[in-house]
Structures are given as C-alpha cells and as structure tokens.
N, C-alpha and C positions, 0 to 999 in steps of 0.2 A: 166554488172549490178552489182552494189555494194551490199555488205552485209548489213544487218540491223544494225549490230554493227558499221560499218564504217559510215553509214549514221547518226547514233546517234552522233558519234564523230564529224562529220562535222557540224551537227546542233548546237553542243555546241559552235562553233565559234561565233554564233549570241547571245549567252548567256553571253559572256564576256562583262564586263562593258565598254570596249573600243569600242565594236561593237554593243551593244544592241540597239542603236538608228538607225542602218542600217536595211533596209528591207531585209529579207532573199531572196536570189536568189536560187531557187530550182535547176536550171541547174548547177550553180557553186557548190552548195553543193554536187550534184551527182558526178561531175567531181572530186572534192576533196575526196569524199568517195572512188571512184575507185582508186585514187592514194594511199590512205591509204591501201587499199587491196593489191596493188602491193608491198608496203613496208612490209606489214605483211607477204606476201609470201616470200619475200627476207629474212626476219628474220627467218622464219621457215626453209628455205633452209640453212641458216648459222648454224643452230643448229646441222647440220650433220658434221660440221668441228671440228676437235680436238681443234682448237684455242678457240672455244666457249664452250667446254666441261667443266665438273666440275673443272678440274685442268688447264684449258686453260688460256692463257694470256689475252684473250678478254672477258672472261665470265662475269665479272661484268658489263661492258658496254652493252653487249648483253642482260643481265637480265633487265637492266634499260629500254632499248628499248622495249623488250618483254612486260614488266609489264605496260608500258605506253599504249601500243596498245591492250593488252589483260588483262584488269583489272579484 
C-alpha cells in the first residue's frame, strides 16, 4: 500500500499538460505510487553512506533526489 504522499505525486502525472486529457487510471497510479515509495526507501538507505554525507562526493545529487521526493 502506497503512502498518501506518493499517491499525490502519482496523481500529479495527470495534471501535466501533456497528460491532462487522459483519464486517470487508479490502478496504474497506485502501482506508480508504490514504486515511488520504494525509491524513497532507497534514498533514505543511501543517506547512511559516507558518499552521501555532508562532505561526500555524491551529496549534491542525493539532495536533488531527496528534495524532489520529499518536498
């Protein structure tokens, strides 16, 4: 079961001008939201690595991903 936040992100796909004319598919939206939750879990896991820490080589890219999924 997806989180409410990820469901909201998935629903935003149907607000995009390129897709706003397409009827929303709730099953597809739920699957997409579940995938987003898995990606968020991976990003949280990555935060434990020194590469993603304040002085790490990958911290800027990690922050971009984190901020996109956790606004």
